[in-house]
C-alpha positions in Angstrom: 78.2 41.3 114.7 76.4 38.7 112.7 77.2 35.1 113.3 76.4 32.3 110.8 76.2 28.6 111.2 78.2 26.2 108.9 74.9 25.3 107.2 74.1 29.0 106.5 77.6 29.6 105.0 77.3 26.4 102.9 74.0 27.6 101.5 75.3 31.1 100.7 78.4 29.8 99.0 76.6 26.9 97.3 78.9 24.4 98.9 78.4 21.2 100.8 78.5 21.5 104.6 81.4 19.1 104.8 83.4 21.4 102.5 82.8 24.4 104.8 83.8 22.4 107.9 87.0 21.4 106.1 87.8 25.0 105.4 87.3 25.7 109.1 89.5 22.8 110.2 92.2 23.7 107.7 92.2 27.3 108.9 91.0 28.7 105.6 87.9 30.1 107.2 88.0 31.6 110.7 85.3 30.2 113.1 84.5 30.1 116.7 83.4 26.8 118.3 80.4 27.2 120.5 79.5 23.9 122.2 79.6 21.3 119.4 79.0 23.8 116.6 81.0 26.3 114.7 79.9 29.9 114.2 81.5 32.1 111.5 81.4 35.9 111.7 80.0 37.6 108.6 83.1 39.8 108.4 85.3 36.7 108.4 83.3 35.1 105.6 83.5 38.3 103.5 87.2 38.4 104.1 87.6 35.0 102.6 85.2 35.4 99.7 86.1 39.0 99.0 82.6 40.2 98.6 79.3 40.4 100.5 76.8 37.7 99.8 74.5 38.0 96.8 71.1 39.2 97.8 68.1 38.0 95.9 65.2 40.4 95.1 61.8 39.3 94.0 60.9 40.2 90.4 57.4 39.6 89.0 56.6 39.8 85.3 53.4 39.1 83.5 53.1 37.8 79.9 49.6 38.5 78.6 48.0 37.9 75.2 44.6 39.5 74.4 42.7 38.7 71.2 39.8 41.0 70.1 37.7 39.7 67.3 35.3 41.8 65.1 37.2 45.1 65.7 37.3 47.9 63.2 40.5 49.3 61.8 39.6 52.7 63.5 39.4 51.0 66.9 42.6 49.2 66.3 44.3 52.5 65.6 42.8 54.0 68.8 44.0 51.0 70.9 47.5 51.2 69.3 47.9 54.9 69.8 46.6 54.8 73.4 48.8 51.8 74.4 51.9 53.2 72.7 51.5 56.5 74.4 50.9 54.9 77.8 54.1 52.9 77.8 56.9 55.2 78.9 60.3 54.7 77.5 62.5 52.7 79.8 59.5 51.4 81.7 60.5 47.8 81.2 57.3 46.9 79.3 57.2 45.2 75.9 54.2 45.7 73.8 53.3 44.2 70.5 50.1 44.6 68.4 49.1 42.6 65.4 46.0 43.1 63.3 44.5 40.6 60.8 42.3 42.7 58.5 40.8 39.6 56.8 39.5 38.3 60.2 39.1 41.8 61.8 41.1 40.4 64.7 43.5 42.3 67.0 46.2 40.6 69.1 47.8 42.5 71.9 50.8 41.1 73.7 52.2 42.7 76.8 55.2 41.7 78.9 55.8 43.7 82.0 55.1 44.3 85.6 51.7 43.5 87.3 50.5 47.0 87.8 51.6 48.3 84.3 50.1 45.3 82.6 46.8 45.7 84.5 46.6 49.4 83.5 47.3 48.6 79.9 44.5 46.0 79.9 42.1 48.6 81.4 42.9 50.9 78.5 42.1 48.2 76.0 38.8 47.5 77.7 38.0 51.3 77.7 38.4 51.5 74.0 36.7 48.3 72.9 34.0 48.6 75.5 33.5 45.0 76.5 
């Protein structure tokens, strides 16, 4: 059985410690007194809140902009085709390409995970050869 301190319960619920102690004193939240401190069973906390605590998971996303000057329209088409084909539907990657013919400048914007973004940048490098 998992036991939580009043501080831990307060943090999980986003409440002040005094509020949690008040719930314990008023009998709204079942707790056991050990020495001078209260301990709350995880099951008792879930019974009061009606749901298990929210767990946080780490999410890392990269936003990258690459600008390539002096690139031919043919190379732009190659980069565009390669990147579009490399991004699987539902992969959670956003890709945007913009080409300014007057300046012969390509802008590639990628928003996605670290590994996917890194792989897409390698593909750009392979085509433009820099």
